[in-house]
Steps between C-alpha positions, in 0.01 A plus 500: 500500500776250485758449765812720444320768302370848605249707329417869465192640326539756241361854530251482225376139504446239760759260354755345725855478339685219669866568569704179510745442790863508405698176560849368423396349174219710348664827447440510115118442536482730797660787312262444191188503719615792712582710192156428358321595835698817538414600147132426567510734794694761287791513727755309283652823417659503856713195406625632163540866599826672394725689729401867548138442421234645737362212728136472612528408862161328506587270211835436660354381824231298325749313288750431798188384709398254243839367445581476876182283561634235266850464642637250756592642836876479428482671157269762654746590760771528242323747261313704776798739504428633132288813457346441152315216334753487223789445755289219665442339160865502392611366836277198458599443153873500595434267789325240284661563158836649569692803390547590130782266428315212658194593296698495175634162586158368570366647176784309321392184681155541389591562130710187498211308657267631230730414220551129619141459595324224282145350526501140589305238297268420797463860615196713427504828316332667794781377736781614269341834444483533881882463520541772226270723691697447820820589345334815348374595854843455656664710222245775557564503878873554406416793284503325161205437284478200253301601202227283350676427178798351693268269699285411189813412312627283799159328518485422138870365491466287812192283443531129399465392142145414530430865505673579181183545285355770728838665529541511121142646466576768753822592339351496142169688558566720807746784594697333763683810618160678550318206665458496873631219712141413616371470145779258401450299813129484449534371135752231603277387803200466252704296266619276799144445621403393141793238502383365825132467383630300196736280673271368770255326268762349289666353811173359613428351152861340494460346839153352397660355190785346704268340744269375217789341311660340814155350598452365130846344496442316827168357375648412151792312663261279702267423223778449252676231694188292560377557154847405344497178705151394404552584145824304488335201666201505278697563185729197549213267576286590211784505236622159612153335487443655149836374366435145640169480298682600189804283547522136351703229684776378269486167670137404464394770249206613711422856620469628858830409651864510462740218420639473846150471642394213251405175671486298183882498437546385850275195437684441176841495686382262744383252236841528323674438821292188575570365149862539551490316823303216328728463219808482733335222693446280184868535384705173568782528757846444366714250662 
């Protein structure tokens, strides 16, 4: 048994039904669980009994005892003055929810919250359905029941665009107004799980491709630079040697060198220069 809970065995079976302790923040869940437990004991009729109906004293005492053991001390002292289980139940309800006008105002607030509620892109279907279920429970505690078709329509109209295929399938091939909220939620959750199973391998494949391409680019750049330099150096040397073998010097007429590299024209110039000097020495000097 967990802390803050009490248990009472049923008459026919050895099953302990845990009654939750009432706190300042859990009235809605407390009311739902207590209603279920009282129905299991067959004494919920004491809470919904109409005025003038005959009362079963044993059932009244059992209902009040089960409710009293779940209450904090200050709340217990407040409701101990009442004589019937129905009066105790209504007193607790007014304390935590408020009178009729307050309840109507809270119901209007919950309806507005339901209308504006939208599922976020990074939110799971299960989390969003939990919000809808919480609003439904609060409305029930205030005396108003949200029908399944309202919640189903809200769910289908609130999911992001990636769920449009399954939403269109549900609307086309199913009776939305007759579908339960749990069924609609289950179908969309199944579709969500399939989307996740397809997205994960694709992301891994893309990341591997990115890593491989970046690695190849790094290697290609290093090799490309060295290779281009070697090729350029080799290309220039070879082409120049081949062109020199095929070229003929226009000074001497021989192959294998260019005119500016020719040594024969230099010797020829030297001879011509020496001849001019010799001629100038032989000419008579004019007086």
